[in-house]
FIMAR-869206 format. One record per residue (C-alpha): x, y, z; residue in three letters. Coordinates in steps of 0.1 Angstrom, whole numbers, plus 5000, padded with zeros to 4 digits. Each point is the difference from the previous one (the first is absolute). Example, Ala and Ser with C-alpha at 12.3 -4.5 7.8 and 13.67 -1.06 7.14 Angstrom:
2
512349555078ala/501450344993ser/
END
This chain:
988
500050005002met/502950235004ile/501749934974arg/496950034978lys/499350365014thr/503850094998leu/499649894960leu/496850224999thr/501550315014leu/503449934981ala/498050034962leu/498150295013leu/502850215008trp/501349894967met/497050124982gln/500950335017ala/503250044992ala/498850114964ala/498650295019leu/503150085014gln/502849924972ala/503449825002gln/500950175034val/500849885029thr/501450075033leu/503549825014thr/502750045020gly/502950214992gln/501350004969ala/501449674988ala/499649954964ala/499850154967arg/496749984999thr/499850275032asp/499050335007phe/500950245027glu/497150205005leu/500750165033ala/502849925030ala/500550165029ala/503250214984asp/498650044964ser/496950024980gly/498949964963ala/499050334983ala/496849984979val/500850144966cys/497550124975tyr/499750274971asp/498350285009ala/498250044966gly/498649675002asp/496650025008ala/498750155036ala/498749615014val/503749864999val/501050315025glu/497449955015thr/500949605005ala/503150115010ala/499350195026gly/497949695013leu/503149804996phe/501950205017ala/497650055029ala/499449625000asp/503849925012val/499550265027ala/496949815009arg/502149695002val/503550135013thr/499350295016gly/502350194977arg/499750184968glu/501449964971ile/500850254970pro/497750104974val/501350114966val/498350164973ala/503249984973gly/503249834996gln/502050225025glu/499849755035leu/501350055032pro/504049945008ala/500749685008lys/496949854986thr/500949644992arg/496449854992cys/497550144985ala/496449954989val/498950124968ile/496350054989val/499050134966gly/497949944968thr/501349864970ile/500450374976gly/499450215027gln/503149925025ser/503450044991cys/500949785028trp/498349704981ile/500550134964asp/503850015012glu/500349675009leu/497649844970ile/502650154979ala/502749905014ala/498749665000gly/499749965038arg/496749904997ile/497249854980asp/496950135003val/498549864964ser/497449835014ala/498450295017ile/500450264973glu/496550124987gly/498449805033gly/497350115019trp/501350065037glu/502349775001arg/503949995014tyr/503149835003ala/502049945028ile/504349984998arg/502850015019leu/502750174979val/503750005016asp/502350354993arg/496850174978pro/502050315000gly/500050325018his/502449855024gly/497449765018val/501349685001arg/496749775002lys/496350134987ala/496549875007leu/498650044971val/496350034991ile/498750184964ala/496350044994gly/498549954966ser/498050305007asp/499950245035arg/497549775018arg/502349674996gly/503050205011ala/498450055033ala/498549725002tyr/503149794995gly/501550235029leu/497249975023leu/500349665000ser/503850035017val/498250135028ser/497649705005arg/502849814997ala/501950185029ile/496849945019gly/498050344993val/496449914993ser/497750214980pro/498149995030trp/501950165024tyr/498350345001trp/496049894995trp/500449665019ala/503350145021asp/501949674992ala/502949975021pro/503450034984val/502349785014lys/503650215012his/503149884980arg/503350155009asp/501249874962arg/498049954969leu/502049774979thr/498049874966leu/500949694979arg/499050114966val/498749734972thr/499450174964asp/496450064998phe/497750084974thr/496250115008ser/497049924975glu/497750254991ser/496749985028pro/497349794995ser/497550314993val/501350344984lys/497950235025tyr/499549885035arg/499150245029gly/497650095029ile/496750225003phe/499750155032ile/496150025005asn/497750015028asp/502550225020glu/497650195023asp/500049815029trp/503949905005gly/502750174973leu/498650294997tyr/498950075040arg/503949885008trp/501650244968ala/497550315015lys/500049935039glu/503649875001asn/502349984970phe/499250284982glu/498650235028lys/501450304982glu/498249924966leu/496749865020gly/499549704970asn/501849764980ile/503050194979gly/503750024994pro/501049805029lys/497949714997thr/500349984964tyr/503949965004glu/499749705027lys/497649864974val/502250034972cys/502949885016glu/498049695007leu/499449944967leu/503050054985leu/501749775030arg/497749724992leu/500450034960gln/496850174990ala/499950294976asn/495850105004tyr/497750205025leu/497250155000ala/499350215027pro/497350085021ala/496850134985met/497250055030his/498650375004asp/501750035032ala/503649954989thr/501750304982thr/500349874965ala/503349904989phe/500350244973tyr/499350325021lys/503149945013ile/502850094974pro/502849815024glu/497849625002asn/500749984958lys/504150095007glu/500349745028ile/498549734975ala/502550084975asp/502849985023arg/499149655011tyr/499349934962ala/496449925009ile/497250034973ala/496650195007val/497449884997gly/496450035009ser/497049805009ser/496949824978his/498350315008cys/502550314995glu/500150104959pro/503450084993leu/501550025034gly/497250255013leu/498449955034asn/496650084993thr/498949935038ala/501850305013ser/501650224964glu/496850034985trp/498050365009asp/496750054982ser/500150315008lys/502950084977thr/499949744977met/496549904995gly/498449695006glu/501749664997trp/498049904972asp/501449934968tyr/496849974983val/499250395007asn/503850125011asn/502249824972arg/501750304997ala/500650095037gly/501049655009val/502849954973asp/501350365010arg/500849885028val/501549674992leu/501950194976lys/501650175029glu/501149775022arg/501649784973val/502150294993glu/500850035032thr/500749655007ser/502049984963ala/503450015010pro/499749705023tyr/499849644997glu/496449924997asn/497349714996val/497150194983tyr/496449875014thr/496950054975leu/496850015022ala/497050175000leu/498049875033arg/498550285026gly/501150185027leu/501349805030his/500549664985asp/496449994989arg/498349934963ala/499550304983met/496750214994ala/498450004967gly/497949764981ser/498649635011glu/500249914964asp/502949764998leu/501050134967asp/499950355005ala/502349965026arg/502249774978lys/500050274974ala/500750285028thr/503149805013met/501149924968gln/500650404991glu/501450025034ala/503049784991leu/500650124968leu/500150345015ala/502149935021gln/502449784976arg/500550354981his/500550235033ile/502949725004leu/501350004966ala/499650404996asp/501650085033val/503049755006leu/500750004953gly/500249635000arg/497849794983pro/497149855026ala/501349664990glu/503450125015glu/498450115036ile/499449725024pro/495950005010gln/498149825017val/495949925003phe/498649825031thr/496649854991pro/499150025037tyr/496349965012lys/497350134975glu/502850094979val/500249624990leu/496850044990asp/500750274974val/502849854988tyr/498249674995asn/497650184977arg/502750064976gly/501950285009leu/503050034974gln/503750035023leu/502950074978pro/502349734996asp/502650135019asp/498150085035val/500749805023thr/496949845016ile/500049965035ile/497649745012trp/498850035036pro/499449715027asp/496050035019asp/501850205025asn/500349675024tyr/502949854981gly/498149794969tyr/500750164963met/497350094981lys/500949974968arg/503449934982leu/501150074966ser/498349754973ser/501849824972pro/499550314976ala/500650255031glu/503649825004gln/500950114965lys/499850365013arg/503250184998ser/499750185031gly/499449635018arg/498150085034ser/500650005038gly/498149995033val/498950205029tyr/499649805026tyr/498550025033his/501849975033ser/497650275021ser/496150104988tyr/497450255013leu/496849894985gly/497349784992arg/498949725020pro/502750085024his/503750195006asp/503049855011tyr/502350265005leu/501449905036trp/501849714996met/501549884968asn/499449625001thr/499849894962thr/500749644992ser/503750034986pro/499149634982thr/496950184988leu/501950344990met/502849794982tyr/497149764982glu/498150324987glu/503050184989leu/501749744985arg/496949914977lys/500050334994ala/504350044988tyr/499049684977asp/497350224984ser/502450284990thr/499750255028ala/503750015000asp/499950414994arg/498650175032val/499149825038trp/498450265023leu/499549915036leu/497450165017asn/502150025035ala/497150215024gly/502250245016asp/503449775000ile/499949915039lys/498749645006ser/500749964960cys/503949995001glu/499649594995phe/497850014971ala/501750294984val/503449795003asp/498849684987phe/497550214972phe/503350204988leu/502649665003ala/497249804980met/500150264975ala/504150024999trp/500249644992asp/496949825000ile/501449694992asp/502549975033ser/496549925011phe/497449695009asp/497549935020phe/502349835026arg/502250335001arg/496450225000ala/499249845031ala/503250035019asp/501050334987tyr/498550205031arg/502749775022ala/502650044974glu/499350405002trp/500450015033met/503049805006ser/501450224974gly/498750325029leu/500849815031leu/502549714998gly/499849644982arg/499949845031glu/496350085006tyr/498849864964phe/498149695014asp/498550175026arg/498850264977phe/499049794972arg/497749785027glu/498650335015ile/499350114962ser/498149704986asp/497650035027thr/499750365001phe/499049974960tyr/497749735006his/498550175026leu/499550324978ala/499249854970phe/496949825013val/498850355017arg/501850324997lys/500350225036pro/497950294982glu/497449724992phe/499149835032met/497550325006gly/497649754975trp/498950304990gly/499550174963tyr/500850404997gln/497950224981trp/497249734995ala/497550234999thr/499450395001asp/498350015032lys/503249765017his/503350094982gly/502249905030lys/500249625011glu/498249865024arg/501649725018asn/498349705003thr/501349595014asp/502049854980thr/499349704980asp/502949815020phe/498649745022ser/500649915038phe/497749724999thr/500749814967asn/503449864990tyr/501750195028arg/501050264973glu/499950345019ala/501849825025asp/502649844973arg/500450394990arg/500650145034leu/502249735010glu/502550034968asp/499950425004tyr/500949955040ala/502649754988arg/501450244975ile/500050345023ala/501549805029gly/503149904970gln/500150374996val/500150095033asp/502749775008ala/502050134970leu/500050355015met/501649905028asp/502649854989arg/500350254967met/503350225006pro/498950345011glu/501450134971ala/497549774974asn/496850085025lys/498850304979ala/500149844966cys/498349655016phe/497550185015tyr/498950194967gln/500849684975val/498849715020phe/499050105036tyr/497250234998tyr/498349874967pro/499949635020val/499150135034lys/497850264987ala/498449724980cys/499349775028glu/498550285022leu/497750124976leu/498749624993asn/500049925036arg/497950335007met/497349914970val/499949645014leu/499950035035arg/497150274995gly/498149754977gln/500449755028gln/498750275024asn/497150084984arg/498949594998arg/501149925037tyr/497450305004ala/497249874988thr/501049645015gln/500150225035gln/503949855004arg/501850105032ala/503150044975ala/498650294983thr/501450275015asp/503749875000ala/499549964963leu/498850374994ala/503050105025ala/502249784975glu/498750184965ser/500550345022arg/503549915008met/500849894966cys/498450394987his/502450155027asp/503149834989ser/499050054965leu/500550385009gln/502949945019ile/502149844975ile/499350224972thr/501250285024ala/502949785006gly/500650024963tyr/499850374993asn/502150015029ala/502749844989leu/503450174994leu/498750295020gly/497450084975gly/501349964970lys/496849824990trp/497650215020asn/496450034981his/500549734976val/498449755011met/496749965009thr/497249725001met/497350314992lys/500149994963gln/498250094977gly/496450155000phe/497349705005ala/502049755019ala/499149885036ser/501749675003tyr/502450145026phe/497650155023gln/499149815035leu/497449754991pro/496850035014glu/500149835035leu/497349865017arg/499549885038ser/498049715018ala/497249975024gln/501749755024leu/498449815027ala/501350025036ala/500549635004gln/502149764974ala/498049894975arg/501149784977leu/499349944958glu/502249864974ile/500450034964gln/501649734977ala/502250014971glu/497850084967gly/496950175018glu/499650284979asp/496650085007val/499350105033met/496049955003lys/497449814979gly/501949744981leu/500449735027arg/499049905037ser/502849815006phe/504050025004his/502049844973met/503749974987leu/500849944960pro/500349614996thr/503749875005phe/501249824971asn/502649725003thr/501250094964phe/501250335016leu/500049955036arg/499850385013arg/498850135030ser/497050315012tyr/499650195027phe/497450075026val/500150345015asp/498549995035val/499350405008tyr/498450135029asn/496750275004lys/501150075032gly/502250255025arg/501149745022glu/502449714988pro/498649704984leu/500549655011gln/499449784969trp/500849644994ser/500349734975val/499349644995ser/499449804962ala/497249734997ser/502849794986asp/504149925006asp/500650094965trp/498650395002ile/503550165012val/499450385013pro/503450125007asn/498850165036arg/497649825023thr/499250285023ala/501050395007gly/498950325015thr/499350304982thr/499050365003arg/499350024960thr/501149694979glu/502049714991glu/500449824975arg/499949614997ile/501549824966glu/498349654993val/501549714983ser/499149674995val/502449675011asp/500049864968trp/501049635015thr/496750005021lys/497650184980val/497549744983pro/499849934963val/496850144982gly/499150254976asp/497850165027glu/502149985035val/498550195026ser/500450145037gly/500150355021cys/501850235026leu/498050115029thr/501250395011ile/498950005036ala/500150335025ala/500249965038ala/496650184999asn/498649704987gly/499450134960glu/501349824973ser/500349974964arg/500549704975arg/502049984969val/499349734973leu/503149844988val/499649824968ser/502649804981val/500849844966phe/501949695004asn/498749814967pro/501449635000ala/500650064960ser/501650154987pro/502950025020thr/502650245009arg/502449854977glu/498050024974glu/499550355001leu/503350135009gln/501050294978gly/496650054988leu/497850335006tyr/497049825021val/496650155006gln/500450165036his/496250155019asn/498750014967gly/503150204977tyr/503349944990ile/502150214996ser/503450054977ile/503050225005pro/500550044957ala/503749975002ala/499749655015asp/498749774968phe/500749674991his/500750014966arg/500450294972lys/499949984963arg/501950274983glu/500549994959asn/503150164980asp/498450345008val/498450045030ile/502049935032arg/498649975036ile/501850175028arg/499550055039pro/500250395009val/501550005036pro/498650265027asn/496950064980leu/496149915005gly/497449895031val/502349705005glu/503350184993asn/501149804971thr/498650084969ala/499449854964leu/500250084965gln/499449864970leu/502350114975gly/501550374993asp/497450194994pro/501550144966thr/499649674983leu/496949934981pro/496649885016lys/499349614999gln/496649844993asn/498649865034thr/498049764977arg/503149804986arg/500849655014arg/503850125004glu/499450335014val/502850105030pro/498449955033cys/500849885035val/498249765016glu/498649895037tyr/499249675012asp/497050015026phe/497949785015tyr/496650055013thr/497449865017phe/497050164982glu/498750034963gln/497850244983gly/500350344995ser/503150185014val/501050425002asp/504150034987val/501450325011tyr/503150104983thr/502150295015tyr/502050194976val/501850294992leu/497850264985pro/501550084970thr/498850174973phe/500049924961val/504050164996ile/498750084953ser/497350144991ala/500749794963asp/499749675008arg/499149914964gly/497549784990tyr/498349805034ala/498649674977gly/496849884998his/498250025031glu/502650185021ala/500750315014thr/502950245003asn/498550235019leu/501349875032glu/502949795014thr/498849625005gln/501549675013tyr/498249635003gly/498549835030val/498849674998cys/499849685020ile/501049684984asp/499450004963glu/496450215009gly/499450334984pro/502550285004val/498650305015met/501850334988asn/500250285023pro/501850354999ser/503150185024thr/499050324981ser/497050295005ser/499250304989ile/501750265022glu/498150155025tyr/496949735001ala/499349875031gln/501849704996ile/503250164992trp/499050205030tyr/500349695021glu/502749804984ser/503150305000val/498950045035leu/500649705011arg/502449924973asn/498449694989cys/497049944973arg/497749705015val/498349814975asn/496949745005lys/499949754973thr/497449735010thr/500749634987leu/498549625004his/502049705014ile/498249654989gly/500949785032lys/502150095032pro/503649904996gly/503050064985arg/499650324972his/502750234989thr/499650404994leu/501350154972lys/501350384996ile/500450034961leu/502050254986cys/498150314982gly/501350314999asp/503949965001ala/501550105040gly/496749995020thr/501049995034val/498449775021leu/499849975040gln/497849785014lys/497149784992ile/497049915020val/497349734995leu/496750065019asp/498149705009phe/497650235017gly/502350005035gly/502450284992met/499550295027gln/500150354999arg/503950134997ser/502150274978tyr/502549764990gln/497849715001gly/501049645019pro/503749885003pro/501449764977pro/498449605006thr/502449814986arg/500549665018ala/502949955022glu/502049714997lys/500349715018val/502949925016his/
END
């Protein structure tokens, strides 16, 4: 096990080495490939050409500062070729064709950069002896362009131990007295995606308040100081694209001239969100008093004039221009409700914007980077036949919840502008915000973004990063994939948070980080913390604010809520222990990137679920009711405390940045409604057996779920007090094969009895029964019926390994199949850390052709099961709620449809039913599916006779991701995640 862990860790760090180039730290210089960067009595000079691009100077300054961060000593930065006296070593950085240093070395044949010349953002690292100017040895970084040079130099910063997150996440920097580098010649590849960056959005509650009240008090808003830190982060992460904050509370980016100059110094191309044409922030910059109405039908000249002025302002700098026509404040444009009229208006507006660009920039429009994002209602207009110039990049958006709504069709994949993605790690809108905590599954991100990339989305990747804080990991992960998508697979995606945090805090923590992260993402995939209020936002005009309710997690069925609380308690305890052992220098970083996310999600879930339990207990008049209320209040108060602790870190560096009270309509963070019980003066006995979900009117006796010899599980009986005095209780069994784990006790509140069966003593039979009697000292008693299913035939040996009917259902985790059938095209693969059972199954690559589920040899997975029933059975399949990715799916064929995704479900050789993973955005089924990261489809099939059968899930649309299957014969109880797996145990 240890060897396997070490091998996995080594592979992950080998993959990460691509981001750090081939430069590593070593001891004292001992080989020709070693380079002395900083020693006790000397240090290399950092040399660049003053005539090179501004970002090269910026990178040189950052690198020198990084050396000082590590060693505590400054090294000289030289803009030219006049070096300080006694300079023995130099770090030379420059752009091919713009740096005299680099060009001289090329001309002298000292470095060969032919592999990168003319490339996009590539760099070469070479070690050169005696390069001239009195230097004995030089570490040379040559860039194919300005960003390539900067990326190459800053990759060495990573190698000496300075993380790109040293400021934004306070990643510690380990002190070293000496920096000696071992250098292997390295030539980088061009990044997978041409433009890679973030959109700062919904910043009102975090970044804006932090800048206004803390970081940029003098400005009272987000401005140059903040944008400099953002641009530095992007440059260090090898990104190149920024869509600035655009809410109306925030000062618009172009209103402060210094902002665009800073972006240029860091070589960050400035773009804008999908609703900001040509970089105009319509939310805060459009003034109807001086500009007229924002109405392209009635104020076309006014709109075009203002847009032209914006292009004139931004023209000297690198930009990616957004072609757009939406309403103010990210809403639909006012105008005709006729879709054709809207299309005609948008067509005219986009062509006018193209003419403005060509006119102002003096270049053909085809040579100017432009993007168009068919977001929300704009996709309807695009699908109506909007003609988009071939060179414009189509930015395909997700549905705001991580699922790509559409990707390029075969025809669109031939466009010269290709495509890109706009993806959310934070969102404000229907049906519910998630602005507090980024918990989007990394494997879901990889699955969706990989299929986008494989559909030609390689021109622009833009991540909605909220206000950056709490989205740090998502930003890093997104940009790392955009840099080198082929260095990732599902396994690395699942482990990347542990890999990332180990890079920040120490490789020795990798195993613990991976274990905790796995549970953390599984729990949040099942239900995001922001969705735990179980309400909808803006559901009606009368009640726009979320109204919190009970969750669907069940305390009575399948121990579902208890398991969730136990899992959260376990990982919260683990991060507590890690915090206690973490070196002082690491604690601020650990608090931000892991402690607060895990601890806060645990407290939030516990607050909500204990509140739900409290209200049920109050109805039952349990003596434990007030204790649950107190626990819920404690969690609420603790959330305030640890959030304040976040804001107080490092003397208040991040004060005002973290809050749970985000958005306009969310209530999930509020203290739940809590109730009290009216207790009797004396002790009073009552019980509740596992599975008793309905409190009144269903039956007049207590009964446990049936004990099944093929699974051999235990069930609980809660003994609870309804009075103020202590309750003395005892339990007796009608038969010696009924085994309670406790036989007597005294409680002021409640105690849980675990009941199991002694299978060596229980009689053989289909209808074995007995009972438990729970008696109180005051003479009260309650009986609990016990049923056992222990048939003589089939035997346990015959059914071991099969999925067996249990209490009227069969539950199957998708990845635990018996057989799979593939073909030359479709490969079926597990997806770790995804799905309600934490491993899902992907039926083929999502870019591959649709399969015909009616054909005999269609790829499929098979699950063998045994049932004691016959007749109708409801088969529930749990799948990722993915969309039809292409609008042009060709000819559907005879009696078929291409309007929705399909996969097949059948039993044995019976009829094949074809449910879907897809729906129309904003339909009710979409609301429900995205909030639970799962679409649950019910298919009714038929079983001819009891016995062994095979359930088949057939590949229709390639890329379908299956999470779980439940066969309900009439016994499945209400729950959120469905019953746990019912695979028969192996007989030892």
